[in-house]
ChimeraX commands (.cxc) that place a marker at each C-alpha (Angstrom):
marker #1 position 0.00,0.00,0.00 radius 0.5
marker #1 position 0.98,3.62,-0.46 radius 0.5
marker #1 position 0.33,6.07,2.37 radius 0.5
marker #1 position 0.63,9.83,2.66 radius 0.5
marker #1 position 1.36,11.26,6.11 radius 0.5
marker #1 position 0.47,14.95,6.40 radius 0.5
marker #1 position 2.51,16.28,9.32 radius 0.5
marker #1 position 0.36,18.94,11.01 radius 0.5
marker #1 position 1.43,18.43,14.62 radius 0.5
marker #1 position 3.09,21.84,15.09 radius 0.5
marker #1 position 1.54,24.88,16.76 radius 0.5
marker #1 position 3.15,27.47,14.45 radius 0.5
marker #1 position 4.68,29.76,17.07 radius 0.5
marker #1 position 6.72,31.67,14.47 radius 0.5
marker #1 position 3.66,32.92,12.59 radius 0.5
marker #1 position 3.02,35.65,15.17 radius 0.5
marker #1 position -0.13,37.63,15.84 radius 0.5
marker #1 position -2.37,34.59,16.12 radius 0.5
marker #1 position -2.97,31.64,18.44 radius 0.5
marker #1 position -4.23,29.52,15.55 radius 0.5
marker #1 position -1.68,27.01,14.22 radius 0.5
marker #1 position -0.53,28.13,10.78 radius 0.5
marker #1 position -1.88,25.02,9.04 radius 0.5
marker #1 position -5.42,26.14,9.95 radius 0.5
marker #1 position -5.09,29.71,8.73 radius 0.5
marker #1 position -7.02,30.75,5.62 radius 0.5
marker #1 position -5.32,30.61,2.24 radius 0.5
marker #1 position -7.76,32.03,-0.26 radius 0.5
marker #1 position -11.13,30.49,0.58 radius 0.5
marker #1 position -9.82,27.38,2.37 radius 0.5
marker #1 position -7.49,26.57,5.25 radius 0.5
marker #1 position -3.88,25.83,4.32 radius 0.5
marker #1 position -4.18,22.23,5.47 radius 0.5
marker #1 position -7.11,21.55,3.16 radius 0.5
marker #1 position -5.16,22.73,0.11 radius 0.5
marker #1 position -2.40,20.32,1.13 radius 0.5
marker #1 position -4.62,17.31,1.82 radius 0.5
marker #1 position -6.39,17.73,-1.51 radius 0.5
marker #1 position -3.13,17.30,-3.43 radius 0.5
marker #1 position -2.70,13.78,-2.05 radius 0.5
marker #1 position -6.33,12.68,-2.00 radius 0.5
marker #1 position -6.71,13.18,-5.76 radius 0.5
marker #1 position -3.72,10.92,-6.49 radius 0.5
marker #1 position -5.19,7.52,-7.31 radius 0.5
marker #1 position -1.98,5.69,-6.35 radius 0.5
marker #1 position -2.26,6.78,-2.69 radius 0.5
marker #1 position -4.41,4.38,-0.69 radius 0.5
marker #1 position -4.71,6.30,2.59 radius 0.5
marker #1 position -3.93,9.85,3.64 radius 0.5
marker #1 position -3.13,10.14,7.35 radius 0.5
marker #1 position -3.31,13.62,8.86 radius 0.5
marker #1 position -1.49,14.07,12.16 radius 0.5
marker #1 position -2.58,17.09,14.23 radius 0.5
marker #1 position -2.38,18.29,17.84 radius 0.5
marker #1 position -4.84,16.29,19.96 radius 0.5
marker #1 position -7.13,19.27,20.60 radius 0.5
marker #1 position -7.39,19.94,16.84 radius 0.5
marker #1 position -8.45,16.45,15.73 radius 0.5
marker #1 position -12.20,17.22,15.79 radius 0.5
marker #1 position -11.61,20.59,14.12 radius 0.5
marker #1 position -9.57,18.94,11.37 radius 0.5
marker #1 position -12.26,16.35,10.75 radius 0.5
marker #1 position -14.84,19.13,10.56 radius 0.5
marker #1 position -12.77,21.01,7.97 radius 0.5
marker #1 position -12.31,17.86,5.90 radius 0.5
marker #1 position -16.06,17.18,5.91 radius 0.5
marker #1 position -16.79,20.80,5.01 radius 0.5
marker #1 position -14.31,21.25,2.17 radius 0.5
marker #1 position -13.63,17.74,0.88 radius 0.5
marker #1 position -16.58,15.72,2.07 radius 0.5
marker #1 position -16.89,12.32,3.68 radius 0.5
marker #1 position -13.84,10.32,2.64 radius 0.5
marker #1 position -12.92,7.03,4.27 radius 0.5
marker #1 position -9.40,7.25,2.84 radius 0.5
marker #1 position -8.55,10.29,5.01 radius 0.5
marker #1 position -7.71,9.48,8.63 radius 0.5
marker #1 position -6.97,12.08,11.32 radius 0.5
marker #1 position -4.88,10.99,14.29 radius 0.5
marker #1 position -2.83,12.63,17.02 radius 0.5
marker #1 position 0.65,13.89,16.21 radius 0.5
marker #1 position 3.58,13.84,18.61 radius 0.5
marker #1 position 5.50,16.40,20.65 radius 0.5
marker #1 position 8.23,16.55,18.00 radius 0.5
marker #1 position 8.32,15.99,14.25 radius 0.5
marker #1 position 9.99,12.63,14.78 radius 0.5
marker #1 position 7.35,11.60,17.31 radius 0.5
marker #1 position 4.68,12.54,14.79 radius 0.5
marker #1 position 6.40,10.47,12.12 radius 0.5
marker #1 position 6.61,7.50,14.48 radius 0.5
marker #1 position 2.89,7.86,15.30 radius 0.5
marker #1 position 2.06,7.57,11.61 radius 0.5
marker #1 position 4.18,4.46,11.17 radius 0.5
marker #1 position 2.77,2.84,14.31 radius 0.5
marker #1 position -0.78,3.54,13.10 radius 0.5
marker #1 position -0.04,1.97,9.72 radius 0.5
marker #1 position 1.59,-1.06,11.32 radius 0.5
marker #1 position -1.29,-1.61,13.76 radius 0.5
marker #1 position -4.12,-1.13,11.24 radius 0.5
marker #1 position -2.76,-2.30,7.89 radius 0.5
marker #1 position 0.52,-4.05,8.54 radius 0.5
marker #1 position 3.79,-3.27,6.81 radius 0.5
marker #1 position 5.05,-5.39,3.94 radius 0.5
marker #1 position 8.11,-5.16,1.71 radius 0.5
marker #1 position 6.34,-2.92,-0.82 radius 0.5
marker #1 position 4.67,-0.42,1.55 radius 0.5
marker #1 position 5.55,3.22,0.83 radius 0.5
marker #1 position 4.98,6.38,2.89 radius 0.5
marker #1 position 5.14,9.96,1.63 radius 0.5
marker #1 position 5.67,12.38,4.52 radius 0.5
marker #1 position 4.74,15.99,3.82 radius 0.5
marker #1 position 4.53,19.28,5.70 radius 0.5
marker #1 position 0.92,20.37,6.11 radius 0.5
marker #1 position 2.05,23.93,5.39 radius 0.5
marker #1 position 3.41,23.20,1.91 radius 0.5
marker #1 position 0.12,23.53,0.00 radius 0.5
marker #1 position 1.64,23.94,-3.48 radius 0.5
marker #1 position 3.24,20.53,-3.86 radius 0.5
marker #1 position 2.67,19.42,-7.44 radius 0.5
marker #1 position 1.34,16.20,-8.94 radius 0.5
marker #1 position 4.72,15.72,-10.63 radius 0.5
marker #1 position 6.58,15.95,-7.32 radius 0.5
marker #1 position 4.24,13.43,-5.70 radius 0.5
marker #1 position 4.58,11.01,-8.63 radius 0.5
marker #1 position 8.37,11.34,-8.62 radius 0.5
marker #1 position 8.42,10.62,-4.86 radius 0.5
marker #1 position 6.33,7.49,-5.27 radius 0.5
marker #1 position 8.56,6.20,-8.05 radius 0.5
marker #1 position 11.82,7.04,-6.24 radius 0.5
marker #1 position 10.69,5.53,-2.94 radius 0.5
marker #1 position 9.76,2.32,-4.74 radius 0.5
marker #1 position 13.03,2.16,-6.62 radius 0.5
marker #1 position 15.54,3.42,-4.04 radius 0.5
marker #1 position 13.83,3.00,-0.67 radius 0.5
marker #1 position 14.25,6.65,0.34 radius 0.5
marker #1 position 14.06,10.06,-1.34 radius 0.5
marker #1 position 14.03,13.74,-0.46 radius 0.5
marker #1 position 12.52,16.60,-2.46 radius 0.5
marker #1 position 15.08,19.37,-2.97 radius 0.5
marker #1 position 15.91,22.45,-5.02 radius 0.5
marker #1 position 19.44,23.75,-5.72 radius 0.5
marker #1 position 20.70,26.33,-3.22 radius 0.5
marker #1 position 20.58,29.77,-4.82 radius 0.5
marker #1 position 22.30,31.79,-2.07 radius 0.5
marker #1 position 25.88,31.43,-0.91 radius 0.5
marker #1 position 26.03,29.10,2.11 radius 0.5
marker #1 position 28.06,30.43,5.05 radius 0.5
marker #1 position 29.09,28.15,7.92 radius 0.5
marker #1 position 29.60,29.66,11.37 radius 0.5
marker #1 position 29.88,27.48,14.45 radius 0.5
marker #1 position 29.99,30.32,17.00 radius 0.5
marker #1 position 27.47,32.56,15.23 radius 0.5
marker #1 position 29.97,35.42,15.08 radius 0.5
marker #1 position 32.65,34.53,12.53 radius 0.5
marker #1 position 32.75,32.49,9.32 radius 0.5
marker #1 position 34.22,29.01,9.53 radius 0.5
marker #1 position 33.87,28.19,5.85 radius 0.5
marker #1 position 31.98,28.99,2.66 radius 0.5
marker #1 position 31.15,25.68,0.95 radius 0.5
marker #1 position 30.86,25.29,-2.82 radius 0.5
marker #1 position 27.23,26.19,-3.49 radius 0.5
marker #1 position 26.97,23.75,-6.41 radius 0.5
marker #1 position 26.98,20.86,-3.95 radius 0.5
marker #1 position 24.19,22.16,-1.72 radius 0.5
marker #1 position 20.41,21.91,-1.92 radius 0.5
marker #1 position 17.47,23.25,0.03 radius 0.5
marker #1 position 15.28,20.50,1.45 radius 0.5
marker #1 position 11.54,20.48,0.90 radius 0.5
marker #1 position 8.93,17.76,1.28 radius 0.5
marker #1 position 7.66,15.17,0.54 radius 0.5
marker #1 position 10.27,12.87,1.97 radius 0.5
marker #1 position 9.28,9.35,1.01 radius 0.5
marker #1 position 10.36,5.90,2.12 radius 0.5
marker #1 position 9.91,2.18,2.07 radius 0.5
marker #1 position 8.03,1.92,5.36 radius 0.5
marker #1 position 9.59,-1.36,6.50 radius 0.5
marker #1 position 13.08,0.00,5.96 radius 0.5
marker #1 position 12.21,3.25,7.76 radius 0.5
marker #1 position 10.58,1.32,10.62 radius 0.5
marker #1 position 13.65,-0.87,11.09 radius 0.5
marker #1 position 16.07,2.07,11.00 radius 0.5
marker #1 position 14.06,4.11,13.50 radius 0.5
marker #1 position 14.05,1.20,15.91 radius 0.5
marker #1 position 17.83,0.81,15.55 radius 0.5
marker #1 position 18.63,4.40,16.59 radius 0.5
marker #1 position 20.51,5.07,19.80 radius 0.5
marker #1 position 19.28,7.71,22.22 radius 0.5
marker #1 position 22.09,10.05,21.08 radius 0.5
marker #1 position 21.13,9.57,17.42 radius 0.5
marker #1 position 17.46,10.17,18.18 radius 0.5
marker #1 position 18.24,13.44,19.94 radius 0.5
marker #1 position 20.08,14.93,16.94 radius 0.5
marker #1 position 17.44,14.10,14.35 radius 0.5
marker #1 position 16.07,17.01,12.34 radius 0.5
marker #1 position 14.07,15.10,9.76 radius 0.5
marker #1 position 13.37,11.60,8.50 radius 0.5
marker #1 position 16.10,11.57,5.86 radius 0.5
marker #1 position 18.72,12.06,8.56 radius 0.5
marker #1 position 17.69,8.66,9.93 radius 0.5
marker #1 position 18.97,7.14,6.69 radius 0.5
marker #1 position 22.15,9.21,6.50 radius 0.5
marker #1 position 23.03,8.33,10.10 radius 0.5
marker #1 position 22.90,4.68,9.09 radius 0.5
marker #1 position 24.89,5.24,5.88 radius 0.5
marker #1 position 21.85,4.55,3.72 radius 0.5
marker #1 position 21.43,6.39,0.41 radius 0.5
marker #1 position 18.67,8.95,-0.05 radius 0.5
marker #1 position 17.75,9.73,-3.66 radius 0.5
marker #1 position 17.14,13.34,-4.73 radius 0.5
marker #1 position 13.81,14.35,-6.27 radius 0.5
marker #1 position 13.57,17.71,-8.01 radius 0.5
marker #1 position 11.31,20.14,-6.14 radius 0.5
marker #1 position 9.83,23.48,-7.20 radius 0.5
marker #1 position 10.51,27.01,-5.98 radius 0.5
marker #1 position 6.74,27.40,-5.50 radius 0.5
marker #1 position 6.65,24.44,-3.10 radius 0.5
marker #1 position 7.08,26.88,-0.23 radius 0.5
marker #1 position 6.68,26.23,3.47 radius 0.5
marker #1 position 4.38,28.70,5.23 radius 0.5
marker #1 position 6.24,29.60,8.41 radius 0.5
marker #1 position 6.17,33.38,8.79 radius 0.5
marker #1 position 3.49,36.02,8.03 radius 0.5
marker #1 position 5.34,36.97,4.83 radius 0.5
marker #1 position 5.08,33.36,3.62 radius 0.5
marker #1 position 1.29,33.49,3.91 radius 0.5
marker #1 position 1.21,36.69,1.85 radius 0.5
marker #1 position 3.42,35.03,-0.76 radius 0.5
marker #1 position 1.20,31.92,-0.74 radius 0.5
marker #1 position -1.87,34.03,-1.46 radius 0.5
marker #1 position -0.03,35.62,-4.37 radius 0.5
marker #1 position 0.89,32.19,-5.76 radius 0.5
marker #1 position -2.73,31.08,-5.36 radius 0.5
marker #1 position -4.01,34.16,-7.17 radius 0.5
marker #1 position -1.58,33.49,-10.01 radius 0.5
marker #1 position -3.23,30.12,-10.52 radius 0.5
marker #1 position -0.39,27.85,-9.46 radius 0.5
marker #1 position -2.42,25.86,-6.94 radius 0.5
marker link #1:1,2 radius 0.2
marker link #1:2,3 radius 0.2
marker link #1:3,4 radius 0.2
marker link #1:4,5 radius 0.2
marker link #1:5,6 radius 0.2
marker link #1:6,7 radius 0.2
marker link #1:7,8 radius 0.2
marker link #1:8,9 radius 0.2
marker link #1:9,10 radius 0.2
marker link #1:10,11 radius 0.2
marker link #1:11,12 radius 0.2
marker link #1:12,13 radius 0.2
marker link #1:13,14 radius 0.2
marker link #1:14,15 radius 0.2
marker link #1:15,16 radius 0.2
marker link #1:16,17 radius 0.2
marker link #1:17,18 radius 0.2
marker link #1:18,19 radius 0.2
marker link #1:19,20 radius 0.2
marker link #1:20,21 radius 0.2
marker link #1:21,22 radius 0.2
marker link #1:22,23 radius 0.2
marker link #1:23,24 radius 0.2
marker link #1:24,25 radius 0.2
marker link #1:25,26 radius 0.2
marker link #1:26,27 radius 0.2
marker link #1:27,28 radius 0.2
marker link #1:28,29 radius 0.2
marker link #1:29,30 radius 0.2
marker link #1:30,31 radius 0.2
marker link #1:31,32 radius 0.2
marker link #1:32,33 radius 0.2
marker link #1:33,34 radius 0.2
marker link #1:34,35 radius 0.2
marker link #1:35,36 radius 0.2
marker link #1:36,37 radius 0.2
marker link #1:37,38 radius 0.2
marker link #1:38,39 radius 0.2
marker link #1:39,40 radius 0.2
marker link #1:40,41 radius 0.2
marker link #1:41,42 radius 0.2
marker link #1:42,43 radius 0.2
marker link #1:43,44 radius 0.2
marker link #1:44,45 radius 0.2
marker link #1:45,46 radius 0.2
marker link #1:46,47 radius 0.2
marker link #1:47,48 radius 0.2
marker link #1:48,49 radius 0.2
marker link #1:49,50 radius 0.2
marker link #1:50,51 radius 0.2
marker link #1:51,52 radius 0.2
marker link #1:52,53 radius 0.2
marker link #1:53,54 radius 0.2
marker link #1:54,55 radius 0.2
marker link #1:55,56 radius 0.2
marker link #1:56,57 radius 0.2
marker link #1:57,58 radius 0.2
marker link #1:58,59 radius 0.2
marker link #1:59,60 radius 0.2
marker link #1:60,61 radius 0.2
marker link #1:61,62 radius 0.2
marker link #1:62,63 radius 0.2
marker link #1:63,64 radius 0.2
marker link #1:64,65 radius 0.2
marker link #1:65,66 radius 0.2
marker link #1:66,67 radius 0.2
marker link #1:67,68 radius 0.2
marker link #1:68,69 radius 0.2
marker link #1:69,70 radius 0.2
marker link #1:70,71 radius 0.2
marker link #1:71,72 radius 0.2
marker link #1:72,73 radius 0.2
marker link #1:73,74 radius 0.2
marker link #1:74,75 radius 0.2
marker link #1:75,76 radius 0.2
marker link #1:76,77 radius 0.2
marker link #1:77,78 radius 0.2
marker link #1:78,79 radius 0.2
marker link #1:79,80 radius 0.2
marker link #1:80,81 radius 0.2
marker link #1:81,82 radius 0.2
marker link #1:82,83 radius 0.2
marker link #1:83,84 radius 0.2
marker link #1:84,85 radius 0.2
marker link #1:85,86 radius 0.2
marker link #1:86,87 radius 0.2
marker link #1:87,88 radius 0.2
marker link #1:88,89 radius 0.2
marker link #1:89,90 radius 0.2
marker link #1:90,91 radius 0.2
marker link #1:91,92 radius 0.2
marker link #1:92,93 radius 0.2
marker link #1:93,94 radius 0.2
marker link #1:94,95 radius 0.2
marker link #1:95,96 radius 0.2
marker link #1:96,97 radius 0.2
marker link #1:97,98 radius 0.2
marker link #1:98,99 radius 0.2
marker link #1:99,100 radius 0.2
marker link #1:100,101 radius 0.2
marker link #1:101,102 radius 0.2
marker link #1:102,103 radius 0.2
marker link #1:103,104 radius 0.2
marker link #1:104,105 radius 0.2
marker link #1:105,106 radius 0.2
marker link #1:106,107 radius 0.2
marker link #1:107,108 radius 0.2
marker link #1:108,109 radius 0.2
marker link #1:109,110 radius 0.2
marker link #1:110,111 radius 0.2
marker link #1:111,112 radius 0.2
marker link #1:112,113 radius 0.2
marker link #1:113,114 radius 0.2
marker link #1:114,115 radius 0.2
marker link #1:115,116 radius 0.2
marker link #1:116,117 radius 0.2
marker link #1:117,118 radius 0.2
marker link #1:118,119 radius 0.2
marker link #1:119,120 radius 0.2
marker link #1:120,121 radius 0.2
marker link #1:121,122 radius 0.2
marker link #1:122,123 radius 0.2
marker link #1:123,124 radius 0.2
marker link #1:124,125 radius 0.2
marker link #1:125,126 radius 0.2
marker link #1:126,127 radius 0.2
marker link #1:127,128 radius 0.2
marker link #1:128,129 radius 0.2
marker link #1:129,130 radius 0.2
marker link #1:130,131 radius 0.2
marker link #1:131,132 radius 0.2
marker link #1:132,133 radius 0.2
marker link #1:133,134 radius 0.2
marker link #1:134,135 radius 0.2
marker link #1:135,136 radius 0.2
marker link #1:136,137 radius 0.2
marker link #1:137,138 radius 0.2
marker link #1:138,139 radius 0.2
marker link #1:139,140 radius 0.2
marker link #1:140,141 radius 0.2
marker link #1:141,142 radius 0.2
marker link #1:142,143 radius 0.2
marker link #1:143,144 radius 0.2
marker link #1:144,145 radius 0.2
marker link #1:145,146 radius 0.2
marker link #1:146,147 radius 0.2
marker link #1:147,148 radius 0.2
marker link #1:148,149 radius 0.2
marker link #1:149,150 radius 0.2
marker link #1:150,151 radius 0.2
marker link #1:151,152 radius 0.2
marker link #1:152,153 radius 0.2
marker link #1:153,154 radius 0.2
marker link #1:154,155 radius 0.2
marker link #1:155,156 radius 0.2
marker link #1:156,157 radius 0.2
marker link #1:157,158 radius 0.2
marker link #1:158,159 radius 0.2
marker link #1:159,160 radius 0.2
marker link #1:160,161 radius 0.2
marker link #1:161,162 radius 0.2
marker link #1:162,163 radius 0.2
marker link #1:163,164 radius 0.2
marker link #1:164,165 radius 0.2
marker link #1:165,166 radius 0.2
marker link #1:166,167 radius 0.2
marker link #1:167,168 radius 0.2
marker link #1:168,169 radius 0.2
marker link #1:169,170 radius 0.2
marker link #1:170,171 radius 0.2
marker link #1:171,172 radius 0.2
marker link #1:172,173 radius 0.2
marker link #1:173,174 radius 0.2
marker link #1:174,175 radius 0.2
marker link #1:175,176 radius 0.2
marker link #1:176,177 radius 0.2
marker link #1:177,178 radius 0.2
marker link #1:178,179 radius 0.2
marker link #1:179,180 radius 0.2
marker link #1:180,181 radius 0.2
marker link #1:181,182 radius 0.2
marker link #1:182,183 radius 0.2
marker link #1:183,184 radius 0.2
marker link #1:184,185 radius 0.2
marker link #1:185,186 radius 0.2
marker link #1:186,187 radius 0.2
marker link #1:187,188 radius 0.2
marker link #1:188,189 radius 0.2
marker link #1:189,190 radius 0.2
marker link #1:190,191 radius 0.2
marker link #1:191,192 radius 0.2
marker link #1:192,193 radius 0.2
marker link #1:193,194 radius 0.2
marker link #1:194,195 radius 0.2
marker link #1:195,196 radius 0.2
marker link #1:196,197 radius 0.2
marker link #1:197,198 radius 0.2
marker link #1:198,199 radius 0.2
marker link #1:199,200 radius 0.2
marker link #1:200,201 radius 0.2
marker link #1:201,202 radius 0.2
marker link #1:202,203 radius 0.2
marker link #1:203,204 radius 0.2
marker link #1:204,205 radius 0.2
marker link #1:205,206 radius 0.2
marker link #1:206,207 radius 0.2
marker link #1:207,208 radius 0.2
marker link #1:208,209 radius 0.2
marker link #1:209,210 radius 0.2
marker link #1:210,211 radius 0.2
marker link #1:211,212 radius 0.2
marker link #1:212,213 radius 0.2
marker link #1:213,214 radius 0.2
marker link #1:214,215 radius 0.2
marker link #1:215,216 radius 0.2
marker link #1:216,217 radius 0.2
marker link #1:217,218 radius 0.2
marker link #1:218,219 radius 0.2
marker link #1:219,220 radius 0.2
marker link #1:220,221 radius 0.2
marker link #1:221,222 radius 0.2
marker link #1:222,223 radius 0.2
marker link #1:223,224 radius 0.2
marker link #1:224,225 radius 0.2
marker link #1:225,226 radius 0.2
marker link #1:226,227 radius 0.2
marker link #1:227,228 radius 0.2
marker link #1:228,229 radius 0.2
marker link #1:229,230 radius 0.2
marker link #1:230,231 radius 0.2
marker link #1:231,232 radius 0.2
marker link #1:232,233 radius 0.2
marker link #1:233,234 radius 0.2
marker link #1:234,235 radius 0.2
marker link #1:235,236 radius 0.2
view
């Protein structure tokens, strides 16, 4: 089976000026999270779309889905975790407990606040996860990358040609991901920043999938203004 996990567990503290998590803010005529869910629901290859939200937003999320998408048994809303990695683990545990995990099972993990993911990106993730076992959506770095360990002086300026900006989806063979997560030490778990790092820590290859500059993550108020501009330009 192929699953999509929409990671909506965060509270969006960097958005400012609102207590509402950013994934539930309006983008055009619909909440951000609805735009995102729709992109995966319309893909016929995806069997189930699992939406992971804060516990006190589960009912609200279900209400929004019923209002904007309608009754859909292939969309499941469950509780996310305290961290991104906890949320990811919750999705895998849910899949394992309710559907089982076989050698062919694939999961696409995606930020709920990246509403402009394209059909092409999703298809490329499915194909790469099947073929390679792990993939990350990226775009080439356009700015010079400056490394500073102390935050005051430059340590190095790497060659920009070798660097990329990570997006989502990040997609995986679920069994392989499940086994790697369970093999992590406490030290390794504490330094995780995203799912792909699980693979790199274990010297496993992660294939690159070409992203899009419009596949933005809505984090700050400016991002929401930009997202509305993209929507108005007809890129949704």
